A tleap script that builds the chain and sets N, CA, C and O, in Angstrom:
source leaprc.protein.ff14SB
mol = sequence {
  NMET GLU ASN VAL SER THR GLU VAL LYS MET
  GLU SER PHE GLN ALA PHE GLN SER VAL ILE
  ARG LYS SER GLU ASN ALA LEU ALA ASN MET
  THR GLY LYS GLY SER ASN THR THR LEU LEU
  ASN LYS ARG LEU LYS ALA LEU TYR ILE GLY
  LEU ALA MET LEU GLU THR ALA TRP ASN LEU
  LYS PRO HIE HIE TYR SER GLU ALA ASP LEU
  THR GLU ALA ARG HIE VAL LEU THR GLY LEU
  PHE PRO ILE LEU GLU ASN MET ASP GLY LYS
  SER LYS THR GLY SER PRO GLN LYS THR LEU
  ILE ALA ARG ARG VAL LYS ALA PHE GLU LEU
  ALA VAL GLN ALA MET ASP ASP LEU VAL LYS
  CASN
}
set mol.1.N position { 120.030 98.602 113.031 }
set mol.1.CA position { 119.987 99.725 113.889 }
set mol.1.C position { 120.191 99.230 115.330 }
set mol.1.O position { 119.618 98.224 115.747 }
set mol.2.N position { 120.990 99.938 116.042 }
set mol.2.CA position { 121.201 99.538 117.466 }
set mol.2.C position { 119.932 99.609 118.325 }
set mol.2.O position { 118.971 100.312 118.013 }
set mol.3.N position { 119.981 98.859 119.400 }
set mol.3.CA position { 118.800 98.827 120.299 }
set mol.3.C position { 118.855 100.166 121.086 }
set mol.3.O position { 119.844 100.440 121.765 }
set mol.4.N position { 117.826 100.967 120.994 }
set mol.4.CA position { 117.812 102.291 121.625 }
set mol.4.C position { 116.674 102.410 122.659 }
set mol.4.O position { 115.563 101.955 122.386 }
set mol.5.N position { 116.908 102.975 123.768 }
set mol.5.CA position { 115.917 103.123 124.808 }
set mol.5.C position { 114.820 104.050 124.346 }
set mol.5.O position { 114.987 104.848 123.423 }
set mol.6.N position { 113.697 103.919 125.015 }
set mol.6.CA position { 112.554 104.876 124.707 }
set mol.6.C position { 112.919 106.311 125.016 }
set mol.6.O position { 112.499 107.219 124.299 }
set mol.7.N position { 113.686 106.536 126.060 }
set mol.7.CA position { 114.137 107.877 126.367 }
set mol.7.C position { 115.035 108.493 125.316 }
set mol.7.O position { 114.886 109.676 125.012 }
set mol.8.N position { 115.917 107.775 124.775 }
set mol.8.CA position { 116.813 108.223 123.695 }
set mol.8.C position { 116.008 108.508 122.427 }
set mol.8.O position { 116.266 109.480 121.718 }
set mol.9.N position { 115.039 107.652 122.158 }
set mol.9.CA position { 114.185 107.821 121.018 }
set mol.9.C position { 113.368 109.121 121.110 }
set mol.9.O position { 113.238 109.857 120.132 }
set mol.10.N position { 112.844 109.375 122.256 }
set mol.10.CA position { 112.041 110.596 122.470 }
set mol.10.C position { 112.999 111.835 122.320 }
set mol.10.O position { 112.671 112.803 121.634 }
set mol.11.N position { 114.147 111.766 122.962 }
set mol.11.CA position { 115.056 112.858 122.920 }
set mol.11.C position { 115.534 113.100 121.454 }
set mol.11.O position { 115.781 114.246 121.076 }
set mol.12.N position { 115.662 112.049 120.649 }
set mol.12.CA position { 116.133 112.212 119.300 }
set mol.12.C position { 114.984 112.863 118.461 }
set mol.12.O position { 115.234 113.760 117.655 }
set mol.13.N position { 113.744 112.400 118.664 }
set mol.13.CA position { 112.659 112.997 117.951 }
set mol.13.C position { 112.545 114.479 118.342 }
set mol.13.O position { 112.335 115.331 117.479 }
set mol.14.N position { 112.675 114.763 119.542 }
set mol.14.CA position { 112.604 116.220 120.015 }
set mol.14.C position { 113.744 117.033 119.520 }
set mol.14.O position { 113.598 118.221 119.232 }
set mol.15.N position { 114.918 116.384 119.413 }
set mol.15.CA position { 116.124 117.139 118.922 }
set mol.15.C position { 115.894 117.533 117.392 }
set mol.15.O position { 116.194 118.651 116.972 }
set mol.16.N position { 115.365 116.584 116.626 }
set mol.16.CA position { 115.127 116.855 115.295 }
set mol.16.C position { 113.991 117.900 115.125 }
set mol.16.O position { 114.115 118.822 114.319 }
set mol.17.N position { 112.916 117.751 115.871 }
set mol.17.CA position { 111.824 118.657 115.760 }
set mol.17.C position { 112.247 120.124 116.138 }
set mol.17.O position { 111.824 121.100 115.519 }
set mol.18.N position { 113.101 120.205 117.188 }
set mol.18.CA position { 113.569 121.509 117.613 }
set mol.18.C position { 114.470 122.156 116.475 }
set mol.18.O position { 114.251 123.308 116.101 }
set mol.19.N position { 115.412 121.441 115.978 }
set mol.19.CA position { 116.262 122.043 114.941 }
set mol.19.C position { 115.490 122.335 113.664 }
set mol.19.O position { 115.817 123.294 112.965 }
set mol.20.N position { 114.497 121.555 113.340 }
set mol.20.CA position { 113.645 121.766 112.148 }
set mol.20.C position { 112.853 123.068 112.395 }
set mol.20.O position { 112.770 123.913 111.504 }
set mol.21.N position { 112.280 123.232 113.582 }
set mol.21.CA position { 111.539 124.467 113.906 }
set mol.21.C position { 112.361 125.690 113.826 }
set mol.21.O position { 111.946 126.715 113.284 }
set mol.22.N position { 113.572 125.579 114.386 }
set mol.22.CA position { 114.523 126.741 114.344 }
set mol.22.C position { 114.923 127.051 112.921 }
set mol.22.O position { 115.025 128.214 112.530 }
set mol.23.N position { 115.146 126.016 112.158 }
set mol.23.CA position { 115.589 126.200 110.763 }
set mol.23.C position { 114.447 126.841 109.892 }
set mol.23.O position { 114.681 127.706 109.048 }
set mol.24.N position { 113.255 126.372 110.150 }
set mol.24.CA position { 112.067 126.952 109.438 }
set mol.24.C position { 111.970 128.437 109.789 }
set mol.24.O position { 111.806 129.271 108.899 }
set mol.25.N position { 112.071 128.777 111.087 }
set mol.25.CA position { 112.007 130.194 111.457 }
set mol.25.C position { 113.132 131.027 110.812 }
set mol.25.O position { 112.909 132.135 110.326 }
set mol.26.N position { 114.333 130.459 110.826 }
set mol.26.CA position { 115.488 131.142 110.208 }
set mol.26.C position { 115.188 131.339 108.701 }
set mol.26.O position { 115.468 132.400 108.144 }
set mol.27.N position { 114.630 130.325 108.065 }
set mol.27.CA position { 114.358 130.388 106.607 }
set mol.27.C position { 113.334 131.507 106.323 }
set mol.27.O position { 113.482 132.274 105.371 }
set mol.28.N position { 112.325 131.574 107.149 }
set mol.28.CA position { 111.273 132.628 106.986 }
set mol.28.C position { 111.893 133.993 107.137 }
set mol.28.O position { 111.579 134.906 106.373 }
set mol.29.N position { 112.804 134.156 108.148 }
set mol.29.CA position { 113.450 135.477 108.347 }
set mol.29.C position { 114.387 135.801 107.169 }
set mol.29.O position { 114.421 136.927 106.672 }
set mol.30.N position { 115.144 134.780 106.741 }
set mol.30.CA position { 116.069 135.016 105.605 }
set mol.30.C position { 115.326 135.298 104.320 }
set mol.30.O position { 115.752 136.154 103.545 }
set mol.31.N position { 114.231 134.606 104.070 }
set mol.31.CA position { 113.481 134.802 102.846 }
set mol.31.C position { 112.906 136.272 102.808 }
set mol.31.O position { 112.892 136.920 101.761 }
set mol.32.N position { 112.455 136.740 103.949 }
set mol.32.CA position { 111.926 138.071 104.058 }
set mol.32.C position { 112.920 139.117 103.825 }
set mol.32.O position { 112.575 140.223 103.408 }
set mol.33.N position { 114.183 138.811 104.084 }
set mol.33.CA position { 115.256 139.783 103.845 }
set mol.33.C position { 115.939 139.636 102.511 }
set mol.33.O position { 116.826 140.423 102.177 }
set mol.34.N position { 115.528 138.604 101.710 }
set mol.34.CA position { 116.060 138.441 100.428 }
set mol.34.C position { 117.471 137.741 100.449 }
set mol.34.O position { 118.228 137.808 99.481 }
set mol.35.N position { 117.760 137.116 101.522 }
set mol.35.CA position { 119.062 136.391 101.633 }
set mol.35.C position { 119.060 135.077 100.813 }
set mol.35.O position { 118.017 134.532 100.454 }
set mol.36.N position { 120.287 134.610 100.544 }
set mol.36.CA position { 120.393 133.395 99.906 }
set mol.36.C position { 120.086 132.249 100.856 }
set mol.36.O position { 120.667 132.136 101.936 }
set mol.37.N position { 119.181 131.423 100.436 }
set mol.37.CA position { 118.637 130.381 101.376 }
set mol.37.C position { 118.986 128.948 100.895 }
set mol.37.O position { 118.438 127.982 101.425 }
set mol.38.N position { 119.859 128.803 99.933 }
set mol.38.CA position { 120.156 127.489 99.313 }
set mol.38.C position { 120.681 126.549 100.314 }
set mol.38.O position { 120.181 125.426 100.390 }
set mol.39.N position { 121.694 126.922 101.130 }
set mol.39.CA position { 122.240 126.057 102.135 }
set mol.39.C position { 121.217 125.666 103.193 }
set mol.39.O position { 121.116 124.495 103.560 }
set mol.40.N position { 120.472 126.623 103.674 }
set mol.40.CA position { 119.426 126.335 104.691 }
set mol.40.C position { 118.366 125.397 104.184 }
set mol.40.O position { 117.915 124.516 104.916 }
set mol.41.N position { 117.955 125.570 102.928 }
set mol.41.CA position { 116.944 124.730 102.266 }
set mol.41.C position { 117.508 123.296 102.250 }
set mol.41.O position { 116.799 122.344 102.577 }
set mol.42.N position { 118.775 123.153 101.870 }
set mol.42.CA position { 119.454 121.797 101.737 }
set mol.42.C position { 119.449 121.112 103.142 }
set mol.42.O position { 119.136 119.932 103.298 }
set mol.43.N position { 119.820 121.946 104.144 }
set mol.43.CA position { 119.891 121.349 105.489 }
set mol.43.C position { 118.536 121.000 106.018 }
set mol.43.O position { 118.386 119.997 106.717 }
set mol.44.N position { 117.502 121.826 105.696 }
set mol.44.CA position { 116.169 121.562 106.188 }
set mol.44.C position { 115.654 120.268 105.576 }
set mol.44.O position { 115.010 119.471 106.259 }
set mol.45.N position { 115.937 120.050 104.277 }
set mol.45.CA position { 115.489 118.838 103.619 }
set mol.45.C position { 116.129 117.648 104.338 }
set mol.45.O position { 115.458 116.672 104.674 }
set mol.46.N position { 117.459 117.754 104.569 }
set mol.46.CA position { 118.147 116.672 105.228 }
set mol.46.C position { 117.585 116.380 106.617 }
set mol.46.O position { 117.541 115.225 107.040 }
set mol.47.N position { 117.151 117.439 107.338 }
set mol.47.CA position { 116.588 117.271 108.642 }
set mol.47.C position { 115.194 116.516 108.551 }
set mol.47.O position { 114.903 115.620 109.344 }
set mol.48.N position { 114.404 116.911 107.593 }
set mol.48.CA position { 113.128 116.267 107.365 }
set mol.48.C position { 113.400 114.747 107.061 }
set mol.48.O position { 112.724 113.879 107.613 }
set mol.49.N position { 114.333 114.467 106.232 }
set mol.49.CA position { 114.644 113.118 105.873 }
set mol.49.C position { 115.184 112.320 107.103 }
set mol.49.O position { 114.810 111.167 107.318 }
set mol.50.N position { 116.025 112.936 107.857 }
set mol.50.CA position { 116.588 112.293 109.091 }
set mol.50.C position { 115.504 111.942 110.023 }
set mol.50.O position { 115.471 110.816 110.520 }
set mol.51.N position { 114.597 112.851 110.298 }
set mol.51.CA position { 113.410 112.567 111.168 }
set mol.51.C position { 112.619 111.457 110.607 }
set mol.51.O position { 112.210 110.549 111.331 }
set mol.52.N position { 112.383 111.501 109.291 }
set mol.52.CA position { 111.567 110.383 108.690 }
set mol.52.C position { 112.285 109.031 108.839 }
set mol.52.O position { 111.624 108.007 109.015 }
set mol.53.N position { 113.610 109.011 108.773 }
set mol.53.CA position { 114.363 107.759 108.884 }
set mol.53.C position { 114.155 107.188 110.322 }
set mol.53.O position { 113.933 105.991 110.500 }
set mol.54.N position { 114.235 108.081 111.325 }
set mol.54.CA position { 114.027 107.572 112.685 }
set mol.54.C position { 112.603 107.070 112.829 }
set mol.54.O position { 112.392 106.045 113.478 }
set mol.55.N position { 111.607 107.749 112.248 }
set mol.55.CA position { 110.265 107.290 112.329 }
set mol.55.C position { 110.065 105.951 111.556 }
set mol.55.O position { 109.275 105.118 112.001 }
set mol.56.N position { 110.735 105.735 110.456 }
set mol.56.CA position { 110.740 104.573 109.709 }
set mol.56.C position { 111.395 103.377 110.546 }
set mol.56.O position { 110.845 102.281 110.649 }
set mol.57.N position { 112.562 103.678 111.105 }
set mol.57.CA position { 113.304 102.602 111.896 }
set mol.57.C position { 112.517 102.237 113.165 }
set mol.57.O position { 112.392 101.059 113.502 }
set mol.58.N position { 112.004 103.225 113.846 }
set mol.58.CA position { 111.444 102.867 115.161 }
set mol.58.C position { 109.899 102.712 115.138 }
set mol.58.O position { 109.394 101.926 115.939 }
set mol.59.N position { 109.177 103.349 114.348 }
set mol.59.CA position { 107.760 103.319 114.348 }
set mol.59.C position { 107.179 102.637 113.050 }
set mol.59.O position { 105.971 102.570 112.824 }
set mol.60.N position { 108.154 102.141 112.224 }
set mol.60.CA position { 107.749 101.460 110.976 }
set mol.60.C position { 106.866 102.325 110.073 }
set mol.60.O position { 105.996 101.832 109.355 }
set mol.61.N position { 107.123 103.620 110.139 }
set mol.61.CA position { 106.334 104.569 109.317 }
set mol.61.C position { 107.023 104.580 107.942 }
set mol.61.O position { 108.243 104.724 107.863 }
set mol.62.N position { 106.251 104.429 106.869 }
set mol.62.CA position { 106.852 104.398 105.506 }
set mol.62.C position { 107.291 105.814 105.115 }
set mol.62.O position { 106.754 106.806 105.608 }
set mol.63.N position { 108.288 105.882 104.209 }
set mol.63.CA position { 108.801 107.160 103.748 }
set mol.63.C position { 108.757 107.138 102.207 }
set mol.63.O position { 108.597 106.084 101.592 }
set mol.64.N position { 108.897 108.281 101.628 }
set mol.64.CA position { 108.833 108.459 100.183 }
set mol.64.C position { 110.133 108.886 99.513 }
set mol.64.O position { 110.135 109.273 98.344 }
set mol.65.N position { 111.258 108.816 100.264 }
set mol.65.CA position { 112.510 109.351 99.768 }
set mol.65.C position { 113.250 108.339 98.937 }
set mol.65.O position { 113.221 107.136 99.196 }
set mol.66.N position { 113.899 108.849 97.957 }
set mol.66.CA position { 114.749 107.957 97.026 }
set mol.66.C position { 116.108 107.720 97.666 }
set mol.66.O position { 116.478 108.381 98.636 }
set mol.67.N position { 116.832 106.781 97.115 }
set mol.67.CA position { 118.169 106.445 97.580 }
set mol.67.C position { 119.066 107.647 97.392 }
set mol.67.O position { 119.956 107.866 98.213 }
set mol.68.N position { 118.879 108.416 96.376 }
set mol.68.CA position { 119.667 109.641 96.138 }
set mol.68.C position { 119.355 110.697 97.184 }
set mol.68.O position { 120.252 111.399 97.649 }
set mol.69.N position { 118.048 110.814 97.567 }
set mol.69.CA position { 117.704 111.701 98.684 }
set mol.69.C position { 118.445 111.325 99.981 }
set mol.69.O position { 119.026 112.165 100.669 }
set mol.70.N position { 118.387 109.996 100.279 }
set mol.70.CA position { 119.062 109.499 101.478 }
set mol.70.C position { 120.542 109.796 101.452 }
set mol.70.O position { 121.102 110.244 102.452 }
set mol.71.N position { 121.181 109.555 100.330 }
set mol.71.CA position { 122.636 109.792 100.207 }
set mol.71.C position { 122.954 111.246 100.400 }
set mol.71.O position { 123.952 111.575 101.040 }
set mol.72.N position { 122.133 112.135 99.865 }
set mol.72.CA position { 122.436 113.585 100.009 }
set mol.72.C position { 122.173 113.986 101.456 }
set mol.72.O position { 122.961 114.727 102.043 }
set mol.73.N position { 121.101 113.518 102.025 }
set mol.73.CA position { 120.770 113.861 103.449 }
set mol.73.C position { 121.839 113.339 104.350 }
set mol.73.O position { 122.248 114.021 105.289 }
set mol.74.N position { 122.322 112.104 104.082 }
set mol.74.CA position { 123.411 111.597 104.940 }
set mol.74.C position { 124.642 112.517 104.866 }
set mol.74.O position { 125.256 112.853 105.879 }
set mol.75.N position { 124.969 112.901 103.656 }
set mol.75.CA position { 126.107 113.814 103.465 }
set mol.75.C position { 125.930 115.086 104.221 }
set mol.75.O position { 126.852 115.533 104.904 }
set mol.76.N position { 124.759 115.694 104.120 }
set mol.76.CA position { 124.468 117.017 104.803 }
set mol.76.C position { 124.571 116.817 106.298 }
set mol.76.O position { 125.245 117.595 106.973 }
set mol.77.N position { 123.912 115.778 106.848 }
set mol.77.CA position { 123.927 115.548 108.290 }
set mol.77.C position { 125.335 115.299 108.834 }
set mol.77.O position { 125.728 115.867 109.853 }
set mol.78.N position { 126.087 114.445 108.141 }
set mol.78.CA position { 127.436 114.170 108.652 }
set mol.78.C position { 128.317 115.387 108.504 }
set mol.78.O position { 129.305 115.500 109.229 }
set mol.79.N position { 128.001 116.343 107.566 }
set mol.79.CA position { 128.712 117.568 107.455 }
set mol.79.C position { 128.409 118.527 108.594 }
set mol.79.O position { 129.120 119.516 108.773 }
set mol.80.N position { 127.360 118.249 109.371 }
set mol.80.CA position { 127.033 119.092 110.533 }
set mol.80.C position { 127.826 118.662 111.747 }
set mol.80.O position { 127.926 119.440 112.696 }
set mol.81.N position { 128.392 117.478 111.773 }
set mol.81.CA position { 129.110 116.997 112.999 }
set mol.81.C position { 130.242 117.892 113.388 }
set mol.81.O position { 130.380 118.208 114.569 }
set mol.82.N position { 131.083 118.330 112.434 }
set mol.82.CA position { 132.223 119.251 112.898 }
set mol.82.C position { 131.696 120.562 113.482 }
set mol.82.O position { 132.284 121.104 114.418 }
set mol.83.N position { 130.587 121.073 112.934 }
set mol.83.CA position { 130.006 122.304 113.510 }
set mol.83.C position { 129.546 122.049 114.894 }
set mol.83.O position { 129.814 122.839 115.799 }
set mol.84.N position { 128.849 120.948 115.088 }
set mol.84.CA position { 128.333 120.595 116.482 }
set mol.84.C position { 129.489 120.382 117.424 }
set mol.84.O position { 129.420 120.801 118.580 }
set mol.85.N position { 130.550 119.745 116.972 }
set mol.85.CA position { 131.747 119.417 117.801 }
set mol.85.C position { 132.390 120.702 118.201 }
set mol.85.O position { 132.840 120.848 119.338 }
set mol.86.N position { 132.447 121.664 117.267 }
set mol.86.CA position { 132.977 122.981 117.596 }
set mol.86.C position { 132.126 123.723 118.633 }
set mol.86.O position { 132.661 124.329 119.561 }
set mol.87.N position { 130.886 123.674 118.481 }
set mol.87.CA position { 129.964 124.327 119.424 }
set mol.87.C position { 130.050 123.635 120.806 }
set mol.87.O position { 130.000 124.296 121.843 }
set mol.88.N position { 130.182 122.296 120.798 }
set mol.88.CA position { 130.320 121.516 122.027 }
set mol.88.C position { 131.571 121.965 122.768 }
set mol.88.O position { 131.543 122.167 123.982 }
set mol.89.N position { 132.644 122.116 122.048 }
set mol.89.CA position { 133.903 122.551 122.643 }
set mol.89.C position { 133.851 123.875 123.296 }
set mol.89.O position { 134.596 124.117 124.246 }
set mol.90.N position { 132.969 124.791 122.818 }
set mol.90.CA position { 132.859 126.082 123.352 }
set mol.90.C position { 131.830 126.223 124.507 }
set mol.90.O position { 131.811 127.237 125.205 }
set mol.91.N position { 130.988 125.199 124.690 }
set mol.91.CA position { 129.944 125.300 125.701 }
set mol.91.C position { 130.557 124.749 127.014 }
set mol.91.O position { 131.500 123.958 127.024 }
set mol.92.N position { 129.954 125.226 128.099 }
set mol.92.CA position { 130.412 124.853 129.468 }
set mol.92.C position { 129.900 123.517 129.860 }
set mol.92.O position { 128.773 123.172 129.502 }
set mol.93.N position { 130.654 122.748 130.570 }
set mol.93.CA position { 130.255 121.424 131.047 }
set mol.93.C position { 129.044 121.578 131.926 }
set mol.93.O position { 129.012 122.433 132.811 }
set mol.94.N position { 128.054 120.758 131.687 }
set mol.94.CA position { 126.833 120.677 132.541 }
set mol.94.C position { 125.823 121.769 132.080 }
set mol.94.O position { 124.748 121.885 132.669 }
set mol.95.N position { 126.144 122.544 131.069 }
set mol.95.CA position { 125.184 123.602 130.667 }
set mol.95.C position { 124.072 123.031 129.819 }
set mol.95.O position { 124.249 121.988 129.190 }
set mol.96.N position { 122.956 123.677 129.788 }
set mol.96.CA position { 121.879 123.207 128.893 }
set mol.96.C position { 122.268 123.103 127.382 }
set mol.96.O position { 121.811 122.238 126.636 }
set mol.97.N position { 123.131 124.040 127.014 }
set mol.97.CA position { 123.687 124.059 125.625 }
set mol.97.C position { 124.406 122.779 125.329 }
set mol.97.O position { 124.222 122.176 124.272 }
set mol.98.N position { 125.213 122.369 126.247 }
set mol.98.CA position { 126.029 121.131 126.076 }
set mol.98.C position { 125.118 119.909 125.979 }
set mol.98.O position { 125.366 119.018 125.167 }
set mol.99.N position { 124.106 119.860 126.767 }
set mol.99.CA position { 123.097 118.772 126.709 }
set mol.99.C position { 122.409 118.765 125.379 }
set mol.99.O position { 122.282 117.723 124.735 }
set mol.100.N position { 121.953 119.959 124.954 }
set mol.100.CA position { 121.275 120.077 123.686 }
set mol.100.C position { 122.170 119.625 122.521 }
set mol.100.O position { 121.716 118.903 121.633 }
set mol.101.N position { 123.358 120.023 122.527 }
set mol.101.CA position { 124.302 119.552 121.445 }
set mol.101.C position { 124.541 118.069 121.501 }
set mol.101.O position { 124.561 117.423 120.453 }
set mol.102.N position { 124.717 117.509 122.639 }
set mol.102.CA position { 124.886 116.041 122.759 }
set mol.102.C position { 123.698 115.320 122.233 }
set mol.102.O position { 123.867 114.304 121.559 }
set mol.103.N position { 122.490 115.779 122.497 }
set mol.103.CA position { 121.279 115.109 122.051 }
set mol.103.C position { 121.167 115.255 120.512 }
set mol.103.O position { 120.741 114.322 119.832 }
set mol.104.N position { 121.548 116.416 119.977 }
set mol.104.CA position { 121.534 116.549 118.516 }
set mol.104.C position { 122.512 115.599 117.835 }
set mol.104.O position { 122.175 114.934 116.856 }
set mol.105.N position { 123.676 115.548 118.348 }
set mol.105.CA position { 124.715 114.633 117.806 }
set mol.105.C position { 124.191 113.221 117.811 }
set mol.105.O position { 124.307 112.523 116.804 }
set mol.106.N position { 123.610 112.767 118.929 }
set mol.106.CA position { 123.123 111.419 119.029 }
set mol.106.C position { 121.995 111.175 118.043 }
set mol.106.O position { 121.971 110.141 117.375 }
set mol.107.N position { 121.028 112.143 117.940 }
set mol.107.CA position { 119.967 112.030 117.016 }
set mol.107.C position { 120.477 111.938 115.588 }
set mol.107.O position { 120.003 111.109 114.811 }
set mol.108.N position { 121.422 112.766 115.242 }
set mol.108.CA position { 121.952 112.769 113.847 }
set mol.108.C position { 122.682 111.517 113.561 }
set mol.108.O position { 122.581 110.989 112.453 }
set mol.109.N position { 123.462 110.980 114.562 }
set mol.109.CA position { 124.098 109.747 114.383 }
set mol.109.C position { 123.148 108.574 114.166 }
set mol.109.O position { 123.420 107.699 113.345 }
set mol.110.N position { 122.052 108.554 114.889 }
set mol.110.CA position { 121.090 107.494 114.766 }
set mol.110.C position { 120.351 107.625 113.435 }
set mol.110.O position { 120.011 106.614 112.822 }
set mol.111.N position { 120.108 108.806 112.996 }
set mol.111.CA position { 119.453 108.994 111.663 }
set mol.111.C position { 120.377 108.566 110.562 }
set mol.111.O position { 119.921 107.975 109.583 }
set mol.112.N position { 121.627 108.831 110.674 }
set mol.112.CA position { 122.629 108.382 109.642 }
set mol.112.C position { 122.713 106.838 109.698 }
set mol.112.O position { 122.809 106.197 108.652 }
set mol.113.N position { 122.677 106.249 110.881 }
set mol.113.CA position { 122.687 104.813 111.009 }
set mol.113.C position { 121.463 104.212 110.313 }
set mol.113.O position { 121.588 103.224 109.589 }
set mol.114.N position { 120.340 104.772 110.516 }
set mol.114.CA position { 119.086 104.364 109.957 }
set mol.114.C position { 119.124 104.409 108.444 }
set mol.114.O position { 118.650 103.484 107.785 }
set mol.115.N position { 119.687 105.482 107.879 }
set mol.115.CA position { 119.834 105.636 106.476 }
set mol.115.C position { 120.798 104.617 105.904 }
set mol.115.O position { 120.562 104.089 104.817 }
set mol.116.N position { 121.894 104.326 106.624 }
set mol.116.CA position { 122.824 103.284 106.175 }
set mol.116.C position { 122.129 101.936 106.158 }
set mol.116.O position { 122.266 101.170 105.204 }
set mol.117.N position { 121.417 101.661 107.170 }
set mol.117.CA position { 120.706 100.376 107.275 }
set mol.117.C position { 119.662 100.213 106.158 }
set mol.117.O position { 119.483 99.114 105.633 }
set mol.118.N position { 118.996 101.273 105.810 }
set mol.118.CA position { 117.937 101.249 104.775 }
set mol.118.C position { 118.548 101.053 103.401 }
set mol.118.O position { 118.020 100.317 102.567 }
set mol.119.N position { 119.698 101.739 103.172 }
set mol.119.CA position { 120.361 101.670 101.859 }
set mol.119.C position { 120.972 100.267 101.638 }
set mol.119.O position { 120.986 99.766 100.513 }
set mol.120.N position { 121.477 99.638 102.723 }
set mol.120.CA position { 122.061 98.291 102.632 }
set mol.120.C position { 121.020 97.286 102.196 }
set mol.120.O position { 121.328 96.355 101.452 }
set mol.121.N position { 119.797 97.459 102.646 }
set mol.121.CA position { 118.759 96.461 102.428 }
set mol.121.C position { 117.977 96.645 101.170 }
set mol.121.O position { 117.073 95.859 100.884 }
savepdb mol mol.pdb
quit
């Protein structure tokens, strides 16, 4: 795992916590309406795993996920990059939205890197 500043670590944790919170709220709303929640549940699990991988890499916190879980989470998180890139292209330079997207991309990249490092060892 690359050497990461304390500031980037905090921003990455916050980015994951924010998107998890928003996803949990969306899930609650969708469940109440009887909507199909399969994709959101899959993404939410990947987000939990991504956050756990950052905590494992940086805080040496143990995790309980299998290699199959890590592989699936990696696939889901990398599948979000094109969506984030599209959103980034539509947001204005210097806007809070652009900053938020950049932090999410960095956090997801670091989580994927942590998963790759863990699977290799």
